[in-house]
C-alpha positions in Angstrom: -66.3 23.0 29.8 -64.6 25.4 27.5 -61.2 24.3 28.7 -62.0 20.6 28.0 -63.3 21.5 24.5 -60.1 23.4 23.8 -58.0 20.5 24.9 -59.9 18.1 22.7 -59.5 20.4 19.6 -55.8 20.7 20.2 -55.6 17.0 20.6 -57.2 16.4 17.2 -55.0 19.1 15.5 -51.9 17.4 17.0 -52.9 13.9 15.9 -53.7 15.1 12.4 -50.5 17.1 12.0 -48.5 14.1 13.2 -50.3 11.8 10.7 -49.6 14.2 7.8 -46.0 14.8 8.8 -45.3 11.1 9.4 -46.8 10.2 6.0 -44.7 12.7 4.2 -41.5 11.8 6.1 -42.0 8.1 5.6 -42.8 8.6 1.9 -39.5 10.7 1.5 -37.5 8.0 3.2 -39.0 5.2 1.1 -38.3 7.2 -2.1 -34.7 7.9 -1.1 -34.3 4.2 -0.2 -35.6 3.2 -3.6 -33.3 5.7 -5.3 -30.3 4.5 -3.3 -31.2 0.9 -4.2 -31.3 1.8 -7.9 -27.9 3.5 -7.6 -26.4 0.4 -6.0 -28.0 -1.9 -8.5 -26.6 0.2 -11.4 -23.2 0.4 -9.7 -23.0 -3.4 -9.4 -24.1 -3.7 -13.0 -21.4 -1.2 -14.0 -18.7 -3.0 -12.1 -19.7 -6.3 -13.7 -19.8 -4.7 -17.2 -16.4 -3.2 -16.6 -14.9 -6.6 -15.6 -16.2 -8.3 -18.8 -15.2 -5.3 -21.0 -11.7 -5.2 -19.4 -11.2 -8.9 -19.9 -12.4 -8.7 -23.6 -10.1 -5.7 -24.4 -7.1 -7.3 -22.7 -7.5 -10.5 -24.6 -8.1 -8.8 -27.9 -5.0 -6.6 -27.4 -2.9 -9.6 -26.4 -4.1 -11.4 -29.6 -3.3 -8.4 -31.7 0.2 -8.2 -30.2 1.0 -11.3 -32.2 1.3 -9.1 -35.3 4.2 -7.2 -33.7 6.1 -10.5 -33.0 5.6 -11.7 -36.6 6.6 -8.2 -37.9 9.8 -8.3 -35.9 10.7 -11.6 -37.5 9.9 -10.2 -41.0 12.2 -7.3 -40.5 14.9 -9.5 -39.1 14.6 -11.8 -42.2 14.3 -8.8 -44.5 10.9 -9.9 -45.7 11.4 -13.6 -45.5 10.7 -16.0 -42.6 12.4 -19.3 -43.5 9.9 -21.6 -41.7 6.8 -19.4 -41.0 4.4 -22.3 -40.6 6.6 -23.9 -37.8 7.1 -20.5 -36.0 3.5 -19.5 -36.3 2.3 -22.9 -35.2 4.5 -22.7 -32.1 3.3 -19.1 -31.4 -0.5 -19.8 -31.8 -1.1 -21.5 -28.4 0.2 -18.4 -26.6 -2.5 -16.2 -28.1 -5.9 -17.6 -27.1 -8.8 -16.5 -29.3 -6.6 -16.1 -32.4 -8.1 -18.3 -35.2 -5.2 -17.7 -37.7 -1.8 -16.0 -38.0 -0.7 -14.9 -41.4 1.5 -12.7 -43.7 0.2 -10.8 -46.7 3.1 -9.4 -48.8 1.8 -6.5 -50.9 -1.5 -7.0 -49.2 -2.0 -10.5 -50.7 -2.3 -13.4 -48.3 0.5 -15.9 -48.9 1.0 -17.7 -45.6 -1.6 -18.6 -43.0 -1.5 -20.9 -40.0 -3.4 -23.1 -39.5 -4.0 -23.7 -43.2 -6.8 -26.2 -42.5 -10.1 -24.3 -42.7 -8.3 -21.2 -44.0 -7.5 -22.4 -47.6 -9.9 -19.9 -49.1 -8.0 -17.0 -47.7 -4.8 -17.8 -49.7 -4.4 -15.3 -52.5 -6.9 -12.9 -51.0 -6.0 -9.3 -51.8 -6.7 -7.2 -48.7 -6.1 -3.9 -50.4 -8.6 -4.5 -53.3 -11.4 -6.2 -51.5 -14.3 -3.7 -51.1 -15.3 -5.0 -47.7 -11.9 -4.9 -46.1 -9.7 -2.5 -48.2 -10.7 0.6 -46.2 -9.0 -0.6 -43.0 -6.2 -2.1 -45.0 -5.5 1.1 -46.8 -5.7 3.0 -43.5 -3.1 0.7 -42.0 -0.8 1.1 -44.9 -1.1 4.9 -45.1 -0.8 5.5 -41.3 1.7 2.8 -40.6 -0.3 1.7 -37.6 -2.1 -1.4 -36.5 -5.8 -1.4 -37.5 -8.7 -3.7 -36.6 -11.3 -4.5 -39.3 -14.7 -5.9 -38.5 -16.8 -7.5 -37.6 -17.1 -8.8 -41.2 -17.5 -11.9 -43.2 -14.1 -13.6 -43.5 -12.7 -14.8 -46.8 -12.3 -18.3 -45.3 -15.9 -18.2 -44.0 -17.6 -17.2 -40.9 -17.8 -13.8 -39.0 -14.8 -12.2 -37.2 -12.3 -9.4 -37.1 -8.9 -9.0 -38.7 -6.0 -7.1 -37.1 -3.4 -5.9 -39.7 0.0 -4.4 -38.9 1.8 -2.8 -41.9 5.5 -3.7 -42.3 8.0 -1.4 -43.9 11.5 -2.4 -44.9 14.6 -0.4 -45.9 15.5 -0.4 -49.5 19.1 -0.1 -50.8 18.9 3.7 -50.4 17.7 3.4 -46.7 14.1 4.4 -47.6 11.1 2.8 -45.9 9.2 0.7 -48.4 5.9 -0.9 -47.8 6.4 -4.7 -47.7 2.9 -5.9 -46.7 0.9 -6.9 -43.7 1.2 -9.3 -40.8 -2.3 -10.1 -39.5 -4.3 -12.1 -37.1 -7.8 -13.4 -37.6 -10.2 -13.5 -34.6 -13.2 -15.6 -35.4 -16.6 -15.2 -33.6 -17.7 -16.4 -31.3 -14.4 -18.0 -30.3 -12.7 -14.6 -29.9 -15.3 -13.5 -27.4 -15.2 -16.7 -25.3 -12.7 -15.3 -22.8 -15.1 -12.5 -21.9 -17.8 -15.1 -20.8 -20.6 -12.8 -21.8 -23.3 -15.5 -21.4 -22.5 -15.4 -17.6 -24.3 -12.0 -17.7 -27.5 -13.7 -18.8 -27.1 -16.3 -16.0 -26.9 -13.5 -13.5 -30.1 -11.9 -14.8 -28.7 -9.3 -17.3 -29.2 -8.8 -21.0 -26.2 -7.5 -23.0 -25.2 -6.2 -26.4 -21.6 -5.8 -27.7 -21.7 -3.2 -30.5 -19.7 -0.6 -32.4 -20.3 2.4 -34.6 -19.3 1.5 -38.2 -16.5 4.0 -39.2 -17.7 4.3 -42.8 -21.5 4.6 -42.3 -21.8 5.8 -38.7 -24.4 3.2 -38.1 -24.7 1.0 -34.9 -23.3 -2.5 -35.7 -24.2 -5.3 -33.2 -21.3 -7.7 -32.6 -22.9 -10.0 -29.9 -26.1 -9.8 -28.0 -28.2 -11.9 -25.6 -31.4 -11.2 -27.5 -33.1 -8.9 -30.1 -34.8 -6.6 -27.6 -33.8 -3.0 -26.8 -32.0 -2.7 -23.5 -33.6 -0.5 -20.8 -31.3 2.4 -19.9 -28.2 0.2 -20.0 -24.9 0.8 -18.3 -22.0 0.9 -20.8 -18.3 0.4 -20.9 -16.1 1.3 -23.9 -13.3 -0.9 -25.3 -10.5 1.2 -26.8 -9.3 -0.8 -29.9 -7.2 0.2 -32.9 -9.0 2.7 -35.1 -12.3 2.3 -33.3 -14.3 1.6 -30.2 -16.5 -1.3 -29.1 -19.2 -0.7 -26.5 -20.6 -3.3 -24.1 -24.1 -2.4 -22.9 -25.8 -4.2 -20.0 -29.2 -4.0 -18.4 -31.3 -6.2 -16.1 -33.6 -8.6 -18.1 -36.5 -7.6 -15.8 -35.8 -3.9 -15.8 -34.4 -1.6 -13.1 -37.6 -0.8 -11.2 -39.5 -2.7 -8.6 -43.0 -1.4 -9.0 -44.5 -4.5 -7.3 -43.5 -3.1 -3.9 -45.3 0.3 -4.3 -48.6 -0.9 -2.9 -47.0 -2.7 0.0 -44.9 0.4 0.9 -47.9 2.7 0.6 -49.8 0.4 3.0 -46.9 0.4 5.5 -46.7 4.2 5.2 -50.4 4.6 6.0 -50.4 2.3 9.1 -47.2 3.7 10.5 -48.5 7.3 10.1 -51.8 6.2 11.8 -49.8 4.6 14.6 -47.8 7.8 15.1 -51.0 9.9 15.2 -52.5 7.6 17.8 -49.4 7.8 20.0 -49.5 11.6 19.7 -53.2 11.4 20.8 -52.3 9.3 23.9 -49.3 11.4 24.8 -51.4 14.6 24.8 -54.0 12.8 26.9 -51.4 11.7 29.4 -49.8 15.1 29.6 -53.1 16.8 30.5 -53.7 14.2 33.2 -50.1 14.6 34.6 -50.5 18.3 34.8 -53.5 17.9 37.1 -51.6 15.4 39.4 -48.5 17.6 39.4 -50.5 20.5 40.9 -51.8 18.4 43.7 -48.4 16.8 44.5 -46.7 20.2 44.5 -49.2 21.6 47.0 -48.8 18.7 49.5 -45.0 18.5 49.3 -44.2 22.2 49.6 -44.3 22.2 53.4 -42.2 19.0 53.7 -39.5 20.4 51.4 -39.4 23.7 53.3 -38.8 21.8 56.6 -36.1 19.5 55.2 -34.2 22.1 53.2 -32.2 23.6 56.1 -31.3 20.2 57.6 -30.2 18.9 54.2 -28.1 22.0 53.5 -26.2 21.5 56.8 -25.6 17.8 56.4 -24.8 18.1 52.7 -21.9 20.5 53.4 -20.0 17.5 54.7 -19.4 15.2 51.7 -17.2 12.6 53.4 -18.3 10.0 56.0 -18.1 11.3 59.5 -17.9 8.7 62.4 -17.7 9.0 66.2 -15.6 6.1 67.5 -14.4 5.0 70.9 -10.8 3.8 71.5 -12.0 0.2 71.1 -13.4 1.1 67.6 -17.1 1.0 68.6 -19.3 3.4 66.6 -21.5 5.9 68.6 -22.6 8.1 65.7 -22.4 8.2 61.9 -23.2 10.5 59.0 -22.6 10.4 55.3 -24.3 12.4 52.5 -23.2 9.7 50.0 -24.9 6.3 50.4 -22.2 4.6 48.4 -19.3 5.7 50.7 -20.1 3.2 53.6 -20.6 -0.6 53.5 -23.9 -0.3 55.5 -26.5 2.4 56.1 -25.4 4.8 58.9 -28.2 3.7 61.3 -26.8 0.1 61.1 -23.4 1.2 62.2 -24.3 2.6 65.6 -23.3 0.3 68.4 -21.1 -2.0 66.3 -17.3 -2.1 66.3 -15.1 -1.7 63.3 -14.0 -5.4 63.8 -17.5 -6.3 62.7 -17.5 -3.9 59.8 -14.0 -3.8 58.2 -11.4 -6.3 56.9 -8.8 -7.3 59.5 -6.0 -5.2 57.9 -8.2 -2.1 57.8 -9.1 -2.7 61.4 -5.5 -2.7 62.5 -4.9 0.6 60.7 -8.0 2.3 62.2 -7.1 1.2 65.8 -3.5 2.4 65.3 -4.8 5.8 64.1 -7.1 6.0 67.2 -4.2 5.2 69.5 -2.1 7.8 67.8 -4.9 10.4 68.2 -5.1 9.6 71.9 -1.4 10.3 72.3 -1.0 13.2 69.9 -4.6 14.6 69.8 -4.8 13.8 66.0 -3.8 11.4 63.3 -3.6 12.4 59.7 -2.8 10.5 56.5 -3.4 6.8 57.3 -5.2 5.0 54.4 -7.5 1.9 54.4 -9.0 -0.2 51.7 -12.7 -1.0 52.1 -14.9 -3.3 49.9 -18.2 -1.5 48.9 -21.0 -2.6 46.7 -19.6 -0.7 43.7 -16.1 -2.1 44.2 -13.0 -1.6 46.3 -12.5 2.0 47.7 -9.6 3.7 49.3 -10.1 6.2 52.2 -7.7 8.5 53.9 -8.5 9.2 57.6 -8.3 12.4 59.7 -8.8 11.5 63.4 -9.3 14.1 66.1 -9.7 13.5 69.8 -12.9 15.0 71.4 -12.8 16.9 74.6 -13.9 14.7 77.6 -14.4 15.1 81.3 -12.0 13.5 83.7 -12.8 9.8 84.1 -14.8 9.6 80.8 -13.7 7.3 78.0 -12.2 9.3 75.1 -14.2 9.7 71.9 -12.8 10.4 68.4 -14.2 12.1 65.3 -13.0 10.2 62.2 -13.4 11.9 58.8 -12.9 9.5 55.9 -12.0 11.1 52.6 -12.6 8.9 49.5 -9.3 8.9 47.5 -10.3 6.0 45.1 -10.1 8.2 42.0 -6.6 9.5 43.0 -5.5 5.9 43.6 -6.9 4.8 40.2 -5.2 7.8 38.5 -1.9 6.9 40.2 -2.3 3.3 39.1 -3.2 4.4 35.6 -0.1 6.6 35.5 1.9 3.6 36.6 0.4 1.4 33.9 1.1 4.1 31.2 4.7 4.3 32.4 5.3 0.6 32.2 2.6 -1.0 30.0 1.5 -0.6 26.4 -1.9 1.2 26.2 -3.2 -0.8 23.3 -2.3 -4.4 24.2 -1.6 -4.2 27.9 1.8 -5.8 27.4 4.9 -4.4 29.1 6.5 -1.6 27.2 10.2 -0.9 26.5 10.8 0.6 30.0 9.4 -2.4 31.9 11.0 -4.8 29.4 14.4 -3.4 30.1 14.0 -3.9 33.8 12.7 -7.4 33.5 15.3 -8.4 30.9 18.1 -7.0 33.1 16.8 -9.0 36.0 16.6 -12.1 33.9 20.1 -11.6 32.5 21.5 -11.2 36.0 19.8 -14.4 37.1 21.1 -16.2 34.0 24.6 -15.0 34.6 24.5 -15.8 38.3 23.0 -19.3 37.8 24.9 -20.1 34.5 21.6 -20.7 32.6 20.8 -19.8 29.0 18.4 -17.1 27.9 16.7 -16.4 24.5 15.5 -13.1 23.2 13.0 -13.2 20.2 12.2 -10.1 18.1 8.9 -10.6 16.1 7.8 -8.3 13.3 4.6 -8.7 11.2 5.2 -9.0 7.5 3.5 -6.3 5.3 1.4 -5.1 8.3 1.3 -1.6 6.7 -1.0 -3.0 4.1 -3.6 -3.9 6.7 -3.6 -0.3 8.1 -3.6 1.3 4.7 -6.4 -0.9 3.2 -8.6 -1.6 6.2 -7.8 1.2 8.6 -5.9 1.5 11.9 -8.9 0.3 13.9 -8.7 -3.1 12.3 -4.9 -3.1 12.6 -5.2 -2.4 16.3 -7.6 -5.3 16.7 -5.2 -7.6 15.0 -2.4 -6.4 17.3 -4.6 -7.0 20.4 -5.5 -10.5 19.3 -1.9 -11.3 18.4 -0.7 -10.1 21.8 -3.2 -12.5 23.4 -1.8 -15.4 21.3 1.8 -14.5 22.2 1.0 -14.5 25.9 -0.8 -17.9 25.6 2.2 -19.4 23.9 4.8 -18.7 26.6 5.4 -19.6 30.2 4.5 -17.5 33.2 8.1 -16.5 33.9 8.6 -15.4 30.2 8.1 -11.7 29.2 6.1 -10.6 26.1 6.6 -6.9 25.3 5.3 -4.6 22.5 8.0 -2.2 21.3 5.6 -0.2 19.2 3.9 -0.6 15.8 3.9 -4.3 14.9 7.1 -5.2 16.7 7.1 -7.6 19.8 10.0 -8.8 21.9 9.9 -12.1 24.0 12.4 -12.7 26.8 12.6 -16.4 27.6 14.8 -17.3 30.7 16.3 -20.8 30.9 15.8 -21.3 27.2 18.5 -22.7 24.8 18.6 -22.7 21.0 16.3 -25.8 20.7 13.8 -24.3 23.1 13.8 -20.9 21.3 13.3 -22.7 17.9 10.4 -24.6 19.4 8.8 -21.4 20.7 9.4 -19.7 17.3 7.6 -22.6 15.5 4.7 -22.3 17.9 4.4 -18.5 17.3 4.5 -19.0 13.5 1.7 -21.6 13.7 -0.3 -19.5 16.1 -0.1 -16.5 13.8 -1.3 -18.5 10.8 -4.7 -19.1 12.4 -7.0 -16.5 10.8 -8.1 -13.5 12.9 -12.0 -13.3 12.9 -12.6 -9.5 12.9 -16.1 -8.8 11.6 -16.5 -8.4 8.7 -12.9 -9.4 7.9 -11.0 -12.6 8.2 -7.3 -11.8 8.2 -4.1 -13.9 8.2 -0.8 -12.3 9.1 2.7 -13.8 9.1 5.6 -12.9 11.3 9.3 -12.8 10.8 11.3 -13.7 14.0 14.9 -13.1 14.9 16.5 -15.0 17.8 19.5 -14.0 19.9 21.0 -16.2 22.6 22.7 -15.3 25.9 25.6 -15.5 26.4 26.8 -16.4 22.9 25.3 -13.4 21.1 25.7 -10.8 23.9 25.6 -10.2 27.6 23.3 -7.2 27.8 19.9 -6.2 26.6 21.0 -3.7 23.9 23.4 -6.1 22.3 20.9 -9.0 22.3 18.2 -6.8 20.8 20.5 -5.6 18.0 21.4 -9.1 17.2 17.8 -10.3 17.2 16.9 -7.3 15.0 19.6 -8.3 12.5 18.4 -11.9 12.6 14.8 -10.8 12.0 15.8 -8.8 8.9 17.6 -11.9 7.7 14.3 -13.8 8.1 12.5 -11.2 6.1 15.2 -11.3 3.4 14.9 -15.1 3.2 11.2 -15.0 2.3 9.4 -13.9 5.5 7.1 -16.1 7.7 10.1 -17.8 9.3 12.7 -17.4 12.0 16.5 -17.0 11.9 19.2 -17.2 14.6 21.8 -14.5 14.8 25.2 -15.4 13.3 28.7 -13.9 13.2 28.3 -13.2 9.5 25.2 -11.1 10.3 27.1 -9.3 13.0 29.8 -8.4 10.5 27.3 -7.3 7.9 25.4 -5.2 10.4 28.6 -3.6 11.7 29.7 -3.0 8.1 26.4 -1.4 7.2 26.5 0.8 10.3 30.1 1.9 9.5 29.1 2.7 5.9 26.0 4.6 7.0 28.0 6.7 9.5 30.8 7.4 7.0 28.3 8.2 4.2 26.6 10.9 6.3 29.9 12.9 6.2 31.0 11.9 2.7 29.4 14.9 0.9 30.7 17.6 3.3 34.2 16.0 3.3 34.4 15.9 -0.6 34.8 12.2 -0.6 32.3 11.6 -3.5 33.3 12.2 -7.1 31.9 11.5 -10.5 33.5 9.5 -13.3 32.3 9.8 -16.9 32.2 6.9 -19.5 32.0 7.9 -23.2 29.1 6.8 -25.3 29.9 6.2 -29.0 27.5 6.6 -32.0 27.8 3.6 -34.3 26.5 5.6 -37.2 29.1 8.4 -37.1 31.7 6.7 -34.9 31.9 9.9 -32.7 31.5 10.4 -28.9 27.9 11.7 -28.6 27.4 11.3 -24.8 28.7 10.3 -21.5 27.3 8.5 -18.5 28.0 10.0 -15.0 28.9 7.3 -12.5 29.2 7.9 -8.7 32.4 6.9 -6.9 33.3 7.0 -3.2 36.8 7.0 -1.9 37.1 6.9 1.9 40.5 7.6 3.6 40.1 4.5 5.8 37.6 2.3 4.0 39.2 2.8 0.6 37.2 2.7 -2.6 33.7 1.5 -1.7 31.8 -0.1 -4.6 28.5 1.7 -5.6 26.7 -1.7 -5.4 27.5 -1.7 -1.7 27.0 2.0 -0.6 24.0 2.9 -2.9 21.6 0.4 -1.1 22.8 1.8 2.3 22.1 5.4 1.1 18.6 4.4 0.0 17.8 2.6 3.3 19.0 5.5 5.5 17.5 8.3 3.5 20.8 9.8 2.2 20.1 9.0 -1.5 18.0 12.2 -2.0 20.8 14.7 -1.1 23.4 12.5 -2.8 21.3 12.2 -5.9 20.7 15.9 -6.0 24.5 16.4 -5.7 25.1 14.1 -8.6 22.6 15.9 -10.8 23.9 19.3 -9.9 27.6 18.4 -10.2 27.3 16.6 -13.5 25.1 19.3 -15.1 27.5 22.0 -14.0 30.5 20.0 -15.3 28.9 19.6 -18.7 28.1 23.3 -18.9 31.7 24.1 -18.0 33.0 21.7 -20.8 30.7 23.4 -23.3 31.8 26.9 -22.2 35.4 25.7 -22.6 34.8 24.8 -26.3 33.8 21.1 -26.1 31.2 20.1 -28.6 27.8 19.5 -26.8 27.2 15.9 -25.8 24.3 14.2 -24.0 24.8 13.7 -20.3 23.3 10.4 -18.8 22.5 10.3 -15.1 21.1 7.3 -13.2 18.0 7.7 -11.0 17.4 5.5 -7.9 13.9 4.3 -7.2 13.7 6.7 -4.2 14.6 9.7 -6.3 12.1 8.7 -9.1 9.2 8.4 -6.6 10.0 11.8 -5.0 7.2 14.3 -5.7 9.6 17.2 -6.3 11.8 15.4 -8.9 10.6 17.3 -12.0 10.9 20.7 -10.2 14.4 19.8 -8.9 15.7 18.8 -12.4 14.3 22.0 -13.9 15.9 24.1 -11.1 19.3 22.5 -11.6 19.2 23.0 -15.4 18.2 26.7 -14.9 21.0 27.3 -12.5 23.5 25.9 -14.9 21.8 27.5 -18.0 22.1 24.1 -19.7 19.5 23.1 -22.4 17.2 20.4 -21.1 17.6 18.1 -24.1 21.3 17.5 -23.2 20.2 15.8 -19.9 19.2 12.1 -20.1 17.8 10.5 -16.9 18.2 6.7 -16.8 15.6 4.6 -15.0 15.9 0.9 -14.4 13.3 -1.4 -15.9 12.1 -2.8 -12.6 11.6 0.7 -11.1 9.5 1.8 -14.1 7.3 -1.3 -13.9 6.8 -1.2 -10.1 4.2 1.5 -10.6 3.7 1.9 -14.4 0.9 4.5 -14.2 2.9 6.6 -11.8 6.0 6.2 -13.9 4.1 7.4 -17.0 3.0 10.5 -15.1 6.5 11.4 -14.0 8.0 10.7 -17.5 5.3 12.9 -19.1 6.1 15.7 -16.7 9.9 15.5 -17.4 9.2 15.1 -21.2 7.2 18.3 -21.2 10.2 20.0 -19.6 12.5 18.9 -22.4 14.4 16.2 -20.4 15.0 12.9 -22.1 14.4 9.5 -20.4 15.9 6.1 -21.1 15.3 2.6 -19.7 18.4 1.0 -18.1 19.2 -2.7 -17.7 16.5 -3.6 -20.3 15.7 -7.2 -20.5 16.7 -8.1 -16.9 13.2 -7.5 -15.5 9.6 -7.8 -16.8 8.1 -5.2 -19.1 4.6 -5.0 -20.4 4.6 -3.9 -24.0 1.3 -2.2 -23.4 3.0 0.1 -20.9 6.4 0.3 -22.7 4.9 1.9 -25.7 3.3 4.6 -23.4 6.6 5.5 -21.7 8.1 8.8 -22.9 11.5 7.3 -23.4 13.7 7.7 -26.4 16.4 5.2 -25.7 16.7 1.6 -24.3 20.0 0.5 -22.7 20.7 -3.2 -23.4 22.1 -4.8 -20.2 25.8 -5.9 -20.3 24.7 -9.4 -19.2 23.3 -10.0 -22.7 26.3 -8.3 -24.5 29.0 -10.2 -22.7 28.5 -13.5 -24.6 26.8 -12.1 -27.7 29.4 -13.5 -30.0 29.1 -17.1 -28.7 25.6 -17.5 -27.1 22.8 -17.9 -29.6 20.2 -17.0 -26.9 21.9 -13.7 -26.2 22.1 -13.0 -29.9 18.4 -13.6 -30.3 17.5 -11.5 -27.3 19.7 -8.5 -28.3 18.4 -8.7 -31.9 14.8 -8.8 -30.7 15.3 -5.8 -28.3 16.9 -3.7 -31.1 14.1 -4.7 -33.6 11.4 -3.9 -31.0 12.9 -0.6 -30.1 13.2 0.4 -33.7 9.5 -0.5 -34.3 8.6 1.7 -31.3 10.7 4.6 -32.6 13.3 4.3 -29.9 17.1 4.3 -30.0 19.3 1.6 -28.4 22.6 1.7 -26.5 24.5 -1.4 -25.5 26.7 -1.3 -22.4 29.7 -3.5 -21.5 31.1 -3.6 -25.1 34.7 -5.0 -24.7 35.5 -6.8 -28.0 35.5 -6.0 -31.7 33.3 -9.0 -32.3 30.6 -7.6 -30.0 30.9 -4.2 -31.7 30.5 -5.7 -35.2 27.4 -7.7 -34.2 25.7 -4.7 -32.6 26.5 -2.6 -35.7 25.1 -5.2 -38.0 21.8 -5.4 -35.9 21.3 -1.7 -36.1 22.2 -0.7 -32.5 22.4 3.1 -32.2 25.1 3.6 -29.6 27.6 1.7 -27.5 29.8 2.1 -24.4 32.2 -0.1 -22.6 35.9 -0.9 -21.9 36.5 -1.4 -25.7 36.5 2.4 -25.8 37.2 3.5 -22.3 36.4 2.7 -18.6 34.7 5.5 -16.5 37.2 8.3 -16.2 37.8 11.1 -13.7 37.2 14.7 -14.9 40.8 15.4 -16.0 41.2 12.1 -17.8 37.8 12.4 -19.5 38.8 15.9 -20.7 42.1 14.5 -22.1 40.2 11.7 -23.7 37.7 14.1 -25.4 40.5 16.4 -26.4 42.2 13.6 -28.4 39.2 11.5 -29.4 36.0 13.5 -30.0 37.0 17.1 -30.4 37.9 16.4 -34.0 35.4 15.8 -36.8 36.9 12.4 -37.6 35.0 9.2 -36.6 36.2 7.6 -33.3 38.5 4.6 -33.7 39.9 2.9 -30.6 43.6 3.5 -30.4 46.5 2.4 -28.2 45.9 5.4 -26.0 42.3 4.3 -25.4 43.4 0.8 -24.7 45.9 2.1 -22.1 43.1 4.0 -20.4 40.9 0.9 -20.2 43.7 -1.1 -18.6 
């Protein structure tokens, strides 16, 4: 009675404890879920706010950039734009959100486009108006673009005004304030691109506001209503001389209090259910303990009797049979029920012909006959179908002793070797098949291709070899992970196998490369298969939760025209595949003789280039750079040259891309830096006046993480001041990764090294990034200089580049100057430096030293003479 009461008490304590613990645990989970939901809701709101803020800032900055374009025209016309209204009217459509473009000499608005609707602004003095003169004075005094507003515009309405002060040189070369170029952004048109009302449609309230710079008060620019936002998320817009802030919050608030009652109810019932389950489990446990005691008592004697017999039989893990010479079974034992096709008792009295497949029967009978003759038979293997699949057994047969006249009996021990067979097959698969896709690997491909080539050669039939490589597949692995990439490769392998015939071979070489060997296939058939593969790959891959489309590039080589062995055909297909990628990807190309020549030329250059440094085949030439202000040599550009004893003079445009592709550009680039820096130091130590040394950087060098440390180390070794080294970076390399370029430029700038932009104007530069680059010089590409005296477009481009660089505080250098007319034009436009054949071609060290000894060691301005002309020729 007392035991029953104790059990009941424990049962209540357990149920109560489970109820309390469950209630607390569920409450914590609900709270954490609510908190996570709030975080996700705020994160989504923050992302949405950032999108609208970024769009608004980008469009305002683009609109304000119109002031720089007008300012450049003002400087070019020395304060006068002959047809401002026509120019501004043509510019206006390219700056959405801009209500008006204008000029204000001495701060007084004289010109505005469009004039309609802005007549009241003519004659408005921006420097004396009490509502606007603070930002106008700030712009004039700081020389920087300012943004005034929001404010009431002189022409009516509310908006903001962006002013850029313009300074011109007077007769003495001093900077004199000319006036302002300005743009007017009228509300709400200026905010239309941000599409702020979409926030309200999505259930968010918003407010665009700023802190007034003069009063420090909060000034609302645009809002969805008059109410105060509940704990809004905010994003700041960085604008000239101030910040705007976009605040966003849900119209109905962040919380969801209407669910609290429901969640509490769910918590109560779940906790009650858990307590009830604990009650039942305890009840069942007490009952099971009583039954267990009874069962243990009754089975103890049975277990004791069977233990010894089971230990004896269990010592034999494999099936043991007693067979006659005719294969009849007289006895059977097996400790594993899955090792025989029938229970052992059903085997007795039956022959193996009734039990095993015919092939296995023949092997068993042969083993019995061998054991009769030799007393034993070892090693014969049979394959037997069981319930869990096909199994392999290895037999050991021994003849039993028998009295004279008795039929012989045999003991047959069957050892299961299925796992060994599977391991052997797996090893075979790993040796010949790709583990991911199950396609043949390179080893098996070589065998099959050689067999197919032998048959093609013997029968005089064609054969096609296709090399398929996925375009930009690295992006899939980098962005979605290798698991998704592997699934794409598996699915693509299935499509490839489905697109070819049974006698064709599809192989995965590794990565995203596949090879197809197509016997009895000519050029037309290969093209047809390639088209099928292109179309098959275009069907999207449905990989939850992704839907991906990949495109292949295919190279085709044909036997016997392109080669007679596998290695030759694969190289030809590889060259054709790269030609397909070069021609735009997602297509196929056949191998041609021209490709073969280019491939062989590239391979020859690569092999020769690997020994060029150690064999002293590389040298540097130096081209003088002339200051247009003083007429003296102020710098030199180091240019790499390669002279091979057999190949002759190899152009840099040919061997530099090869060096970048094969990874030699880094040691070669380091050699160029070190050699040129040491040469300049040697010239200075010999008495030459210090000049700037310009060295070109390849894209591979610039992206190398150790570039700043390498440059500093080389400068320290030579004990050369860092400001004498100028590193040239092409415009396209700088704009490939602008943020990364800015970080590297800042690092080099902090070390004292100068940076310049080479080939400017041939690529695409964003002014918003260009003004952030730590460069002090822009090199005007020779393609613009070549026809500068004849082509009006080239004149305008060069003039605009020089004007823009001057506005940004940068110097300019023009390359490819060959005529006096080009020189005079550049001097008139204010170009800082020039270089080209008009002065000198790139010179070896000895000739450059002679050039400097006669031309720039004196204090007289440099004037091209007959000797300089001779050097150019």
